[in-house]
C-alpha positions in Angstrom: -73.5 -193.1 -77.1 -70.1 -191.6 -77.7 -71.8 -188.4 -79.1 -73.9 -188.1 -75.9 -70.8 -188.4 -73.7 -69.0 -185.8 -75.8 -72.0 -183.4 -75.7 -72.2 -183.8 -71.9 -68.5 -183.0 -71.6 -68.9 -179.9 -73.8 -71.9 -178.8 -71.8 -70.1 -179.4 -68.6 -67.1 -177.2 -69.8 -69.5 -174.4 -70.9 -71.3 -174.6 -67.5 -67.9 -174.3 -65.6 -67.0 -171.3 -67.8 -70.3 -169.6 -67.1 -70.0 -170.3 -63.4 -66.5 -168.7 -63.3 -67.7 -165.7 -65.3 -70.7 -165.2 -63.0 -68.4 -165.4 -60.0 -66.1 -162.7 -61.4 -69.1 -160.5 -62.1 -70.4 -160.9 -58.5 -67.0 -160.1 -57.0 -66.7 -157.0 -59.2 -70.2 -155.9 -58.2 -69.4 -156.4 -54.5 -66.2 -154.3 -54.8 -68.0 -151.5 -56.6 -70.7 -151.4 -54.0 -68.1 -151.2 -51.2 -66.2 -148.4 -53.0 -69.4 -146.5 -53.5 -70.5 -146.9 -49.9 -67.1 -146.3 -48.3 -65.8 -143.7 -50.7 -63.0 -143.9 -53.2 -59.5 -144.2 -51.7 -57.5 -141.0 -51.6 -53.8 -140.1 -51.2 -53.1 -139.2 -47.6 -50.1 -138.9 -45.3 -46.8 -137.7 -46.9 -48.1 -137.9 -50.4 -49.4 -134.6 -51.8 -50.8 -133.5 -55.1 -49.7 -129.9 -54.8 -46.1 -128.6 -54.7 -45.1 -127.8 -51.1 -44.9 -124.1 -51.9 -48.7 -124.0 -52.8 -50.3 -126.5 -50.4 -51.2 -124.0 -47.6 -49.0 -125.8 -45.0 -45.8 -124.8 -43.1 -43.9 -127.9 -44.4 -40.5 -126.8 -43.0 -41.9 -125.6 -39.6 -40.3 -122.2 -39.8 -43.6 -120.3 -39.2 -44.2 -119.3 -42.8 -46.3 -120.9 -45.4 -46.0 -121.2 -49.2 -44.9 -118.0 -51.0 -44.5 -116.1 -47.7 -41.7 -118.7 -46.9 -38.3 -117.4 -48.0 -37.5 -120.9 -49.2 -40.2 -120.8 -51.9 -39.1 -119.5 -55.3 -42.5 -119.8 -56.9 -45.8 -121.7 -56.4 -44.4 -124.7 -58.3 -41.4 -125.1 -56.0 -41.5 -128.3 -54.0 -39.1 -127.3 -51.2 -39.9 -124.7 -48.6 -36.6 -125.0 -46.8 -34.0 -122.3 -46.9 -30.6 -122.4 -45.3 -30.2 -119.7 -42.7 -33.8 -119.6 -41.5 -32.9 -121.1 -38.1 -34.8 -124.3 -38.8 -33.1 -127.6 -39.8 -35.7 -129.0 -42.1 -35.8 -132.5 -43.5 -34.1 -131.5 -46.8 -31.1 -129.8 -45.0 -28.1 -131.5 -43.4 -25.2 -130.2 -41.3 -22.7 -130.6 -44.1 -24.7 -128.3 -46.4 -26.4 -125.9 -43.9 -24.3 -125.5 -40.8 -26.4 -122.3 -39.9 -29.5 -124.4 -39.3 -28.3 -128.0 -38.7 -25.5 -127.9 -36.2 -24.0 -131.2 -35.2 -25.4 -132.7 -32.0 -23.5 -132.2 -28.8 -20.6 -134.7 -28.8 -17.3 -135.6 -27.2 -14.4 -137.8 -28.2 -11.1 -138.4 -26.3 -8.0 -139.5 -28.1 -6.5 -141.2 -25.0 -9.7 -143.3 -24.4 -11.1 -141.3 -21.5 -9.8 -140.7 -18.0 -6.1 -141.7 -18.6 -3.5 -139.8 -16.6 -0.6 -141.7 -18.2 -1.1 -140.5 -21.7 -1.6 -137.0 -23.2 -5.0 -136.8 -24.7 -7.1 -134.4 -26.8 -10.8 -134.0 -26.2 -12.9 -132.5 -29.0 -16.6 -132.2 -30.0 -19.5 -129.8 -30.0 -21.3 -128.4 -27.0 -24.3 -126.0 -27.4 -23.4 -125.4 -31.1 -19.8 -124.5 -30.2 -16.8 -126.6 -31.3 -14.2 -127.2 -28.7 -10.7 -128.8 -28.6 -8.9 -129.3 -25.3 -5.5 -130.9 -24.7 -4.3 -132.4 -21.4 -1.5 -130.3 -19.9 0.7 -129.9 -16.8 -0.2 -127.1 -14.3 3.2 -127.6 -12.8 5.7 -130.5 -12.3 3.2 -132.3 -10.0 -0.3 -131.5 -11.3 -2.0 -132.6 -14.5 -5.2 -131.1 -16.0 -6.9 -134.2 -17.5 -9.7 -133.5 -20.0 -12.2 -136.3 -20.6 -15.7 -136.9 -21.7 -18.4 -137.3 -19.1 -20.3 -140.6 -18.8 -22.9 -139.5 -21.4 -20.1 -138.9 -23.9 -21.5 -135.4 -24.6 -20.0 -133.0 -22.1 -16.3 -132.5 -21.6 -14.9 -132.1 -18.1 -11.5 -131.3 -16.7 -9.9 -132.7 -13.5 -6.8 -131.6 -11.8 -4.8 -134.7 -10.8 -1.8 -135.0 -8.4 0.8 -137.0 -10.4 2.9 -137.9 -7.3 1.7 -141.5 -6.5 2.9 -145.1 -6.5 2.6 -145.3 -10.3 4.1 -141.8 -11.3 6.4 -139.2 -9.9 5.7 -136.0 -11.9 3.8 -134.3 -14.7 5.5 -134.0 -18.1 4.0 -133.0 -21.5 0.4 -133.5 -20.5 0.8 -136.9 -18.7 1.8 -138.3 -15.3 5.1 -140.2 -15.7 7.5 -142.2 -13.5 
């Protein structure tokens, strides 16, 4: 009786193992059929098998492809960019290639904006040109106040009359009492 129970347990364990094996084989067969019918997966998107200087594409968007591009040293080169070609490519930055990657238009004001009671310096870039402008007195009553426009990109200058309730005259780039 004990032998029969033991034999049943062993047969049951073998049956479970065969069932698991059959399930793995069925799943593998289904995956293979799907791959065969849909096609094998391929690398797409930013991944490329060929170096950028031999893939037939204008990767740095300067109008030239592969060895015609001045940025390509040979067909094995993986960087089409070249500083000085007028295009700021993904591998160039302003610090290393100012010719192509100028800083964006910007404006900063040392006195916090439109502030006639403090001498300020406005600096930044506008249309690829660096500028630096300091508040100054036109005469003893008129101040030229430089500040950034609302969008913090453009610099503007305003002539201000310093004679008011809070100040009497202009001195060293500020309205003072």
